PASEBA-1860 file (N, C-alpha, C; in nm, 3 decimals):
! residues 218
1> XXXXXXXX> -1.505/1.344/0.019/-1.498/1.235/-0.080/-1.374/1.151/-0.054 ~ -1.383/1.017/-0.068/-1.266/0.932/-0.046/-1.165/0.947/-0.157 ~ -1.040/0.921/-0.123/-0.935/0.926/-0.224/-0.959/0.824/-0.332 ~ -0.910/0.854/-0.452/-0.933/0.764/-0.566/-0.866/0.630/-0.547 ~ -0.753/0.626/-0.472/-0.684/0.498/-0.456/-0.763/0.400/-0.373 ~ -0.871/0.444/-0.308/-0.952/0.354/-0.227/-1.073/0.304/-0.302 ~ -1.091/0.340/-0.426/-1.210/0.304/-0.501/-1.183/0.194/-0.601 ~ -1.284/0.111/-0.624/-1.271/0.004/-0.722/-1.277/0.062/-0.862
9> XXXXXXXX> -1.202/0.008/-0.958/-1.207/0.054/-1.095/-1.348/0.046/-1.152 ~ -1.379/0.134/-1.245/-1.514/0.142/-1.299/-1.553/0.024/-1.386 ~ -1.455/-0.055/-1.430/-1.489/-0.168/-1.516/-1.548/-0.285/-1.437 ~ -1.557/-0.269/-1.305/-1.620/-0.372/-1.223/-1.526/-0.479/-1.173 ~ -1.399/-0.474/-1.213/-1.302/-0.572/-1.167/-1.206/-0.503/-1.071 ~ -1.219/-0.531/-0.939/-1.137/-0.461/-0.842/-0.989/-0.492/-0.859 ~ -0.908/-0.388/-0.851/-0.764/-0.404/-0.860/-0.711/-0.453/-0.726 ~ -0.623/-0.549/-0.730/-0.566/-0.603/-0.607/-0.416/-0.581/-0.608
17> XXXXXXXX> -0.366/-0.519/-0.502/-0.221/-0.501/-0.489/-0.177/-0.573/-0.362 ~ -0.046/-0.572/-0.337/0.006/-0.634/-0.216/0.023/-0.527/-0.108 ~ -0.002/-0.567/0.015/0.001/-0.473/0.127/0.142/-0.421/0.153 ~ 0.152/-0.294/0.186/0.280/-0.239/0.232/0.320/-0.312/0.360 ~ 0.448/-0.343/0.371/0.496/-0.412/0.490/0.498/-0.563/0.477 ~ 0.460/-0.615/0.360/0.455/-0.760/0.342/0.587/-0.819/0.292 ~ 0.676/-0.737/0.239/0.796/-0.788/0.172/0.888/-0.874/0.260 ~ 0.907/-0.844/0.390/0.998/-0.929/0.470/0.952/-1.074/0.478
25> XXXXXXXX> 0.821/-1.097/0.469/0.767/-1.233/0.471/0.751/-1.288/0.330 ~ 0.707/-1.203/0.240/0.669/-1.250/0.108/0.787/-1.280/0.017 ~ 0.886/-1.191/0.013/0.997/-1.207/-0.080/1.076/-1.337/-0.058 ~ 1.116/-1.371/0.064/1.189/-1.497/0.083/1.107/-1.620/0.045 ~ 0.977/-1.614/0.072/0.890/-1.728/0.041/0.876/-1.747/-0.110 ~ 0.853/-1.639/-0.181/0.839/-1.647/-0.327/0.972/-1.686/-0.390 ~ 1.082/-1.633/-0.339/1.214/-1.667/-0.393/1.245/-1.816/-0.375 ~ 1.213/-1.870/-0.259/1.236/-2.013/-0.233/1.153/-2.099/-0.328
33> XXXXXXXX> 1.028/-2.059/-0.348/0.941/-2.133/-0.440/0.995/-2.128/-0.583 ~ 1.039/-2.010/-0.625/1.090/-1.994/-0.763/1.217/-2.076/-0.786 ~ 1.308/-2.072/-0.691/1.434/-2.146/-0.706/1.410/-2.296/-0.704 ~ 1.326/-2.343/-0.614/1.299/-2.487/-0.605/1.228/-2.538/-0.731 ~ 1.137/-2.457/-0.786/1.070/-2.497/-0.910/1.168/-2.502/-1.027 ~ 1.259/-2.406/-1.031/1.357/-2.402/-1.140/1.452/-2.521/-1.135 ~ 1.480/-2.570/-1.017/1.576/-2.681/-1.002/1.509/-2.818/-0.987 ~ 1.378/-2.819/-0.987/1.304/-2.943/-0.957/1.337/-3.057/-1.053
41> XXXXXXXX> 1.359/-3.028/-1.181/1.386/-3.134/-1.278/1.523/-3.196/-1.261 ~ 1.614/-3.121/-1.202/1.751/-3.171/-1.190/1.786/-3.217/-1.049 ~ 1.702/-3.183/-0.953/1.733/-3.215/-0.814/1.611/-3.273/-0.745 ~ 1.627/-3.392/-0.690/1.516/-3.455/-0.620/1.478/-3.376/-0.495 ~ 1.578/-3.325/-0.421/1.549/-3.248/-0.300/1.474/-3.119/-0.334 ~ 1.511/-3.056/-0.447/1.441/-2.935/-0.489/1.297/-2.967/-0.528 ~ 1.278/-3.084/-0.593/1.143/-3.124/-0.632/1.055/-3.148/-0.509 ~ 1.116/-3.203/-0.403/1.041/-3.228/-0.280/1.000/-3.096/-0.214
49> XXXXXXXX> 1.091/-2.999/-0.221/1.065/-2.868/-0.159/0.967/-2.785/-0.241 ~ 0.968/-2.804/-0.374/0.893/-2.717/-0.464/0.744/-2.711/-0.432 ~ 0.683/-2.827/-0.405/0.540/-2.828/-0.379/0.500/-2.747/-0.256 ~ 0.554/-2.779/-0.139/0.521/-2.701/-0.019/0.560/-2.554/-0.030 ~ 0.675/-2.527/-0.093/0.720/-2.388/-0.105/0.625/-2.307/-0.194 ~ 0.579/-2.369/-0.302/0.486/-2.300/-0.392/0.352/-2.276/-0.322 ~ 0.306/-2.377/-0.247/0.180/-2.361/-0.174/0.191/-2.251/-0.070 ~ 0.304/-2.245/0.000/0.324/-2.141/0.101/0.330/-2.003/0.036
57> XXXXXXXX> 0.399/-1.994/-0.078/0.408/-1.866/-0.149/0.270/-1.819/-0.194 ~ 0.190/-1.913/-0.245/0.055/-1.878/-0.288/-0.029/-1.831/-0.169 ~ -0.011/-1.898/-0.054/-0.082/-1.857/0.066/-0.041/-1.719/0.112 ~ 0.086/-1.689/0.104/0.135/-1.557/0.142/0.080/-1.449/0.050 ~ 0.078/-1.477/-0.080/0.024/-1.380/-0.175/-0.124/-1.352/-0.145 ~ -0.196/-1.458/-0.110/-0.337/-1.441/-0.076/-0.353/-1.362/0.053 ~ -0.274/-1.396/0.153/-0.286/-1.328/0.282/-0.255/-1.180/0.270 ~ -0.152/-1.144/0.195/-0.109/-1.004/0.187/-0.178/-0.926/0.075
65> XXXXXXXX> -0.288/-0.978/0.023/-0.362/-0.904/-0.079/-0.419/-0.776/-0.018 ~ -0.433/-0.675/-0.101/-0.484/-0.546/-0.055/-0.574/-0.488/-0.165 ~ -0.698/-0.536/-0.174/-0.785/-0.495/-0.285/-0.832/-0.350/-0.274 ~ -0.850/-0.289/-0.390/-0.914/-0.158/-0.394/-1.062/-0.175/-0.363 ~ -1.122/-0.076/-0.300/-1.264/-0.085/-0.263/-1.336/0.046/-0.286 ~ -1.464/0.034/-0.316/-1.550/0.150/-0.324/-1.595/0.180/-0.182 ~ -1.549/0.291/-0.128/-1.576/0.323/0.012/-1.722/0.362/0.031 ~ -1.785/0.299/0.131/-1.927/0.321/0.156/-1.952/0.458/0.220
73> XXXXXXXX> -2.078/0.500/0.214/-2.117/0.623/0.282/-2.170/0.589/0.420 ~ -2.150/0.678/0.514/-2.193/0.656/0.651/-2.101/0.726/0.746 ~ -2.147/0.753/0.868/-2.062/0.824/0.962/-1.942/0.742/1.006 ~ -1.964/0.612/1.035/-1.856/0.525/1.082/-1.861/0.396/1.001 ~ -1.750/0.361/0.937/-1.743/0.238/0.860/-1.641/0.144/0.924 ~ -1.652/0.017/0.892/-1.565/-0.082/0.955/-1.418/-0.059/0.920 ~ -1.331/-0.066/1.022/-1.188/-0.053/0.995/-1.123/-0.183/0.953 ~ -1.198/-0.294/0.961/-1.135/-0.425/0.939/-1.229/-0.525/0.874
81> XXXXXXXX> -1.171/-0.616/0.797/-1.242/-0.734/0.750/-1.245/-0.834/0.867 ~ -1.356/-0.904/0.883/-1.360/-1.004/0.989/-1.501/-1.032/1.035 ~ -1.512/-1.075/1.160/-1.640/-1.108/1.222/-1.651/-1.031/1.353 ~ -1.767/-0.971/1.377/-1.788/-0.898/1.502/-1.784/-0.999/1.618 ~ -1.686/-0.983/1.704/-1.665/-1.076/1.815/-1.746/-1.036/1.938 ~ -1.752/-0.906/1.964/-1.827/-0.859/2.080/-1.865/-0.713/2.062 ~ -1.972/-0.673/2.130/-2.017/-0.534/2.136/-2.038/-0.505/2.284 ~ -1.955/-0.417/2.339/-1.954/-0.400/2.485/-1.965/-0.253/2.525
89> XXXXXXXX> -2.064/-0.219/2.608/-2.071/-0.083/2.663/-1.950/-0.058/2.753 ~ -1.893/0.062/2.745/-1.777/0.097/2.824/-1.819/0.191/2.938 ~ -1.741/0.196/3.044/-1.778/0.276/3.160/-1.794/0.424/3.128 ~ -1.720/0.473/3.030/-1.726/0.616/2.999/-1.838/0.651/2.901 ~ -1.924/0.554/2.871/-2.037/0.580/2.782/-2.015/0.538/2.638 ~ -1.890/0.507/2.604/-1.861/0.461/2.469/-1.902/0.315/2.452 ~ -1.905/0.268/2.327/-1.934/0.128/2.298/-1.817/0.070/2.218 ~ -1.762/-0.041/2.266/-1.652/-0.105/2.195/-1.705/-0.214/2.103
97> XXXXXXXX> -1.667/-0.205/1.977/-1.699/-0.309/1.879/-1.568/-0.379/1.844 ~ -1.559/-0.508/1.877/-1.438/-0.586/1.852/-1.458/-0.674/1.729 ~ -1.366/-0.665/1.634/-1.374/-0.741/1.509/-1.256/-0.838/1.502 ~ -1.288/-0.967/1.499/-1.184/-1.070/1.489/-1.149/-1.096/1.344 ~ -1.019/-1.097/1.315/-0.968/-1.119/1.179/-0.898/-1.254/1.174 ~ -0.948/-1.344/1.092/-0.882/-1.474/1.074/-0.773/-1.460/0.969 ~ -0.684/-1.560/0.957/-0.580/-1.553/0.854/-0.634/-1.546/0.712 ~ -0.762/-1.575/0.692/-0.821/-1.570/0.558/-0.867/-1.430/0.519
105> XXXXXXXX> -0.875/-1.340/0.616/-0.922/-1.205/0.588/-0.812/-1.116/0.532 ~ -0.852/-1.008/0.465/-0.758/-0.903/0.429/-0.714/-0.837/0.559 ~ -0.585/-0.814/0.577/-0.534/-0.762/0.704/-0.487/-0.618/0.699 ~ -0.523/-0.548/0.595/-0.499/-0.403/0.588/-0.619/-0.334/0.651 ~ -0.594/-0.248/0.749/-0.701/-0.178/0.818/-0.719/-0.037/0.762 ~ -0.842/0.015/0.777/-0.877/0.144/0.717/-0.936/0.240/0.819 ~ -0.925/0.369/0.789/-0.978/0.472/0.878/-1.131/0.467/0.880 ~ -1.192/0.460/0.999/-1.338/0.451/1.007/-1.409/0.582/0.978
113> XXXXXXXX> -1.339/0.694/0.996/-1.394/0.826/0.969/-1.283/0.914/0.910 ~ -1.325/1.023/0.849/-1.228/1.125/0.808/-1.186/1.203/0.932 ~ -1.063/1.251/0.934/-1.016/1.329/1.048/-0.865/1.342/1.048 ~ -0.811/1.363/1.166/-0.667/1.378/1.184/-0.617/1.278/1.287 ~ -0.507/1.212/1.257/-0.446/1.119/1.353/-0.382/1.202/1.464 ~ -0.435/1.191/1.586/-0.380/1.269/1.697/-0.276/1.192/1.778 ~ -0.280/1.058/1.771/-0.175/0.979/1.837/-0.172/0.838/1.782 ~ -0.053/0.779/1.780/-0.032/0.639/1.742/0.064/0.582/1.846
121> XXXXXXXX> 0.015/0.495/1.932/0.096/0.444/2.043/0.112/0.292/2.034 ~ 0.236/0.248/2.032/0.265/0.105/2.036/0.274/0.060/2.181 ~ 0.197/-0.044/2.216/0.195/-0.094/2.353/0.243/-0.240/2.352 ~ 0.358/-0.271/2.413/0.407/-0.409/2.418/0.311/-0.498/2.496 ~ 0.313/-0.628/2.466/0.227/-0.721/2.537/0.247/-0.862/2.490 ~ 0.152/-0.950/2.525/0.161/-1.091/2.490/0.107/-1.122/2.353 ~ 0.090/-1.252/2.326/0.045/-1.296/2.194/-0.051/-1.414/2.207 ~ -0.148/-1.404/2.298/-0.249/-1.509/2.309/-0.345/-1.495/2.192
129> XXXXXXXX> -0.424/-1.599/2.159/-0.517/-1.589/2.046/-0.607/-1.466/2.057 ~ -0.628/-1.398/1.943/-0.701/-1.271/1.944/-0.846/-1.286/1.984 ~ -0.902/-1.409/1.974/-1.040/-1.430/2.015/-1.052/-1.457/2.165 ~ -0.938/-1.469/2.233/-0.936/-1.497/2.377/-0.954/-1.367/2.455 ~ -1.028/-1.373/2.566/-1.052/-1.254/2.648/-0.921/-1.193/2.696 ~ -0.821/-1.278/2.721/-0.693/-1.230/2.772/-0.612/-1.154/2.666 ~ -0.662/-1.150/2.542/-0.592/-1.077/2.437/-0.595/-0.926/2.462 ~ -0.672/-0.882/2.564/-0.673/-0.740/2.603/-0.531/-0.694/2.636
137> XXXXXXXX> -0.446/-0.789/2.679/-0.309/-0.754/2.718/-0.207/-0.788/2.610 ~ -0.254/-0.814/2.489/-0.163/-0.845/2.378/-0.090/-0.722/2.328 ~ 0.014/-0.749/2.248/0.081/-0.644/2.172/-0.024/-0.569/2.092 ~ -0.018/-0.435/2.091/-0.121/-0.359/2.021/-0.070/-0.220/1.982 ~ -0.144/-0.159/1.890/-0.120/-0.020/1.853/-0.251/0.055/1.874 ~ -0.245/0.161/1.954/-0.364/0.239/1.988/-0.364/0.368/1.907 ~ -0.471/0.388/1.830/-0.487/0.507/1.747/-0.593/0.598/1.807 ~ -0.574/0.729/1.791/-0.678/0.827/1.822/-0.693/0.920/1.702
145> XXXXXXXX> -0.819/0.943/1.663/-0.850/1.030/1.550/-0.939/1.144/1.597 ~ -0.906/1.264/1.556/-0.994/1.379/1.581/-1.089/1.388/1.462 ~ -1.219/1.366/1.487/-1.318/1.357/1.380/-1.438/1.447/1.409 ~ -1.533/1.448/1.318/-1.655/1.527/1.339/-1.737/1.474/1.456 ~ -1.712/1.349/1.499/-1.780/1.292/1.614/-1.698/1.306/1.742 ~ -1.586/1.377/1.733/-1.496/1.389/1.846/-1.383/1.289/1.837 ~ -1.326/1.252/1.950/-1.215/1.156/1.953/-1.265/1.015/1.927 ~ -1.204/0.949/1.831/-1.234/0.808/1.801/-1.109/0.726/1.831
153> XXXXXXXX> -1.124/0.626/1.916/-1.013/0.536/1.949/-1.026/0.406/1.871 ~ -0.915/0.361/1.814/-0.910/0.236/1.740/-0.786/0.161/1.785 ~ -0.801/0.031/1.811/-0.689/-0.049/1.861/-0.665/-0.169/1.771 ~ -0.544/-0.180/1.718/-0.502/-0.299/1.643/-0.434/-0.393/1.742 ~ -0.483/-0.517/1.751/-0.434/-0.612/1.851/-0.371/-0.732/1.781 ~ -0.249/-0.765/1.821/-0.181/-0.882/1.764/-0.241/-1.010/1.820 ~ -0.230/-1.118/1.744/-0.278/-1.249/1.787/-0.163/-1.343/1.815 ~ -0.190/-1.473/1.808/-0.088/-1.574/1.837/0.026/-1.568/1.735
161> XXXXXXXX> -0.012/-1.555/1.607/0.088/-1.555/1.500/0.123/-1.414/1.456 ~ 0.027/-1.322/1.472/0.049/-1.184/1.428/0.141/-1.112/1.526 ~ 0.269/-1.116/1.499/0.366/-1.060/1.592/0.417/-0.924/1.549 ~ 0.354/-0.865/1.450/0.400/-0.734/1.405/0.283/-0.654/1.352 ~ 0.264/-0.537/1.408/0.163/-0.443/1.358/0.240/-0.329/1.293 ~ 0.203/-0.294/1.171/0.276/-0.193/1.095/0.186/-0.073/1.068 ~ 0.198/0.034/1.146/0.121/0.155/1.117/0.173/0.221/0.989 ~ 0.082/0.270/0.907/0.123/0.337/0.784/0.135/0.488/0.802
169> XXXXXXXX> 0.071/0.543/0.904/0.059/0.688/0.916/0.116/0.739/1.048 ~ 0.182/0.854/1.047/0.230/0.914/1.171/0.126/1.009/1.230 ~ 0.150/1.048/1.353/0.066/1.148/1.419/0.064/1.276/1.337 ~ -0.054/1.337/1.328/-0.069/1.462/1.254/-0.120/1.444/1.112 ~ -0.127/1.319/1.065/-0.174/1.293/0.928/-0.325/1.314/0.918 ~ -0.366/1.383/0.814/-0.509/1.397/0.785/-0.552/1.279/0.699 ~ -0.663/1.214/0.734/-0.709/1.097/0.661/-0.851/1.119/0.610 ~ -0.880/1.056/0.499/-1.017/1.048/0.450/-1.075/0.917/0.499
177> XXXXXXXX> -1.204/0.910/0.508/-1.270/0.786/0.548/-1.234/0.674/0.450 ~ -1.188/0.562/0.505/-1.152/0.448/0.421/-1.005/0.443/0.381 ~ -0.927/0.546/0.418/-0.783/0.541/0.388/-0.717/0.425/0.461 ~ -0.618/0.366/0.401/-0.542/0.259/0.465/-0.458/0.319/0.577 ~ -0.462/0.256/0.696/-0.387/0.309/0.809/-0.279/0.214/0.859 ~ -0.289/0.085/0.828/-0.187/-0.007/0.878/-0.218/-0.152/0.847 ~ -0.122/-0.237/0.878/-0.129/-0.381/0.850/-0.100/-0.460/0.977 ~ -0.179/-0.566/1.000/-0.147/-0.662/1.106/-0.114/-0.794/1.038
185> XXXXXXXX> 0.002/-0.847/1.066/0.041/-0.973/1.001/-0.025/-1.093/1.070 ~ -0.107/-1.164/0.996/-0.174/-1.288/1.036/-0.289/-1.261/1.135 ~ -0.346/-1.369/1.196/-0.468/-1.357/1.274/-0.461/-1.251/1.383 ~ -0.569/-1.176/1.404/-0.562/-1.061/1.491/-0.701/-1.005/1.520 ~ -0.706/-0.885/1.581/-0.832/-0.823/1.615/-0.820/-0.671/1.606 ~ -0.931/-0.607/1.572/-0.936/-0.461/1.571/-1.057/-0.417/1.653 ~ -1.035/-0.327/1.749/-1.142/-0.271/1.831/-1.164/-0.126/1.794 ~ -1.289/-0.086/1.783/-1.322/0.055/1.763/-1.419/0.096/1.873
193> XXXXXXXX> -1.395/0.213/1.929/-1.478/0.266/2.038/-1.567/0.377/1.983 ~ -1.698/0.353/1.982/-1.793/0.451/1.932/-1.832/0.547/2.043 ~ -1.840/0.677/2.014/-1.875/0.775/2.117/-2.015/0.752/2.175 ~ -2.037/0.804/2.293/-2.167/0.794/2.358/-2.274/0.855/2.268 ~ -2.386/0.785/2.256/-2.496/0.834/2.174/-2.499/0.778/2.033 ~ -2.392/0.709/1.993/-2.387/0.648/1.860/-2.439/0.505/1.870 ~ -2.545/0.475/1.797/-2.605/0.342/1.802/-2.532/0.248/1.708 ~ -2.505/0.127/1.755/-2.433/0.028/1.675/-2.527/-0.040/1.576
201> XXXXXXXX> -2.481/-0.052/1.451/-2.566/-0.110/1.346/-2.533/-0.257/1.319 ~ -2.420/-0.306/1.370/-2.382/-0.445/1.344/-2.419/-0.532/1.463 ~ -2.410/-0.664/1.443/-2.443/-0.760/1.549/-2.326/-0.857/1.567 ~ -2.319/-0.917/1.684/-2.217/-1.018/1.711/-2.236/-1.134/1.612 ~ -2.126/-1.175/1.550/-2.131/-1.282/1.451/-2.143/-1.232/1.308 ~ -2.167/-1.103/1.292/-2.181/-1.047/1.157/-2.045/-1.028/1.091 ~ -2.039/-1.055/0.962/-1.916/-1.035/0.885/-1.904/-0.889/0.843 ~ -1.785/-0.834/0.856/-1.761/-0.695/0.817/-1.655/-0.688/0.708
209> XXXXXXXX> -1.662/-0.582/0.631/-1.562/-0.555/0.528/-1.508/-0.415/0.549 ~ -1.377/-0.402/0.560/-1.314/-0.272/0.584/-1.348/-0.174/0.473 ~ -1.396/-0.057/0.513/-1.429/0.045/0.417/-1.564/0.032/0.355 ~ -1.634/-0.077/0.385/-1.762/-0.106/0.319/-1.878/-0.118/0.419 ~ -1.858/-0.193/0.526/-1.966/-0.217/0.623/-1.984/-0.097/0.715 ~ -2.107/-0.050/0.725/-2.135/0.062/0.815/-2.149/0.008/0.958 ~ -2.080/0.077/1.053/-2.080/0.033/1.192/-2.189/0.101/1.274 ~ -2.219/0.228/1.241/-2.320/0.302/1.317/-2.453/0.302/1.244
217> XX> -2.560/0.324/1.321/-2.695/0.331/1.264/-2.732/0.477/1.242 ~ -2.788/0.505/1.126/-2.826/0.643/1.093/-2.935/0.695/1.186
END
């Protein structure tokens, strides 16, 4: 059963919190907006700054939202909000499902299965757009989970603006399906590698929701 913190409240109105790791970006932006608004009546320069600063703060609050969700049932669920960019057979028999995340998506990623985190590896790299084929060499964090389906590999890939990936969990952590595992700041991509024999249930161009969309076919 998924942890209670991953479920939507029973009253039907999902609780929304801010993502862990958002404060270095969010706090200065909100503070600038608050100060400029407070001084806007007495200072013309503050009044000029107030509008853009408030809009930026609102955008940051929206970007770093982290809503509670009712975790779906299924063997493998989507680790990310976004659009399926590609579905590619791999040489070792696995299938890679790549999910592109735009700046409008929730950027907190979730565990696709229950299991144990066996490794979390940060790999330095570039910052080309996440939808570009060359993003294979971007900054990324490679996860491995020991699950009932065997080893599951998941890769968080930075994009042009997403210059920081923040893992929430260390190696050895036991996770439930749908648990939050990390944050990617701004546009990015998440790849999940399905084991040989697992049929993919999503299609290229399909929208996915982390913790909700089932990736495998029963």
